[in-house]
C-alpha positions in Angstrom: 0.2 0.0 -0.3 1.2 3.3 -1.2 0.3 6.7 1.2 -0.2 9.6 -0.7 -0.1 13.3 0.9 0.6 16.5 0.7 3.4 17.7 2.7 1.1 19.4 5.7 -0.7 16.4 5.6 2.2 14.6 5.9 3.7 16.5 8.7 -0.1 16.3 10.7 0.4 12.7 10.6 3.7 12.7 11.7 2.8 14.5 14.5 0.1 12.4 15.8 2.1 9.4 15.4 -0.9 7.0 13.8 -3.8 7.4 12.5 -6.8 5.1 12.4 -9.0 4.1 9.0 -11.7 2.0 8.8 -15.2 1.6 6.2 -18.4 2.9 7.2 -21.3 2.1 4.9 -24.2 3.9 4.6 -27.3 4.0 2.1 -27.1 6.0 -1.3 -29.5 6.6 -4.2 -32.2 4.1 -4.5 -30.9 2.8 -1.4 -27.5 1.2 -2.5 -25.1 0.5 0.2 -22.2 2.2 0.0 -18.3 2.3 2.1 -16.7 5.4 2.6 -13.3 5.3 4.8 -13.5 7.2 8.3 -10.4 8.7 9.4 -8.9 9.8 12.9 -5.9 10.4 14.6 -7.5 9.2 18.0 -8.1 5.3 18.2 -12.0 5.0 18.2 -13.4 1.8 19.8 -13.0 -1.3 18.1 -9.8 -3.9 17.2 -7.2 -2.3 15.1 -4.0 -3.7 13.5 -1.1 -2.0 11.6 -0.9 -2.3 7.6 1.5 0.8 7.2 4.2 1.9 8.9 6.6 4.7 7.4 7.6 8.3 7.1 7.3 8.7 10.9 3.4 7.6 11.5 1.5 4.4 11.7 -1.7 3.6 9.4 -4.0 1.2 11.3 -7.1 -0.5 9.8 -10.1 -3.1 11.3 -8.7 -6.8 11.0 -8.8 -8.1 7.5 -9.9 -5.0 6.1 -8.8 -5.0 2.3 -5.7 -2.9 1.3 -6.0 -0.4 -1.6 -3.0 0.2 -3.7 -2.9 3.7 -2.6 -4.4 5.2 0.1 -5.3 9.2 0.1 -5.2 11.7 3.0 -6.4 15.0 3.4 -7.5 17.6 5.6 -10.9 19.0 5.1 -11.9 22.7 6.4 -12.8 21.6 9.7 -9.3 20.5 10.5 -10.1 16.8 10.5 -8.1 14.3 8.8 -9.8 12.2 5.7 -8.7 9.5 4.1 -9.6 8.1 0.2 -9.6 4.4 -0.9 -7.3 4.9 -4.5 -8.1 8.6 -4.5 -12.0 7.7 -4.6 -14.5 9.0 -1.9 -16.0 5.2 -1.8 -14.3 1.8 -1.0 -14.0 -0.7 -3.8 
């Protein structure tokens, strides 16, 4: 898995030391079930395992979660970390 982020986002990830990423299901158009990624610099509840450690920070996901080719990180307007699966808002 390759991690992609702007230098300022990488600095935020390094400062936190770890980022936690997990899928969240929601209903979309016509009731179709979609999955998006949630991310946090604080550990949420549940089990997580280390899947990437480089560039001064670690990435944790739920056990057995499929890994994307690229995991993109960004920061939203409220300065919350965002994660994107192969640069897409949805997982898959």
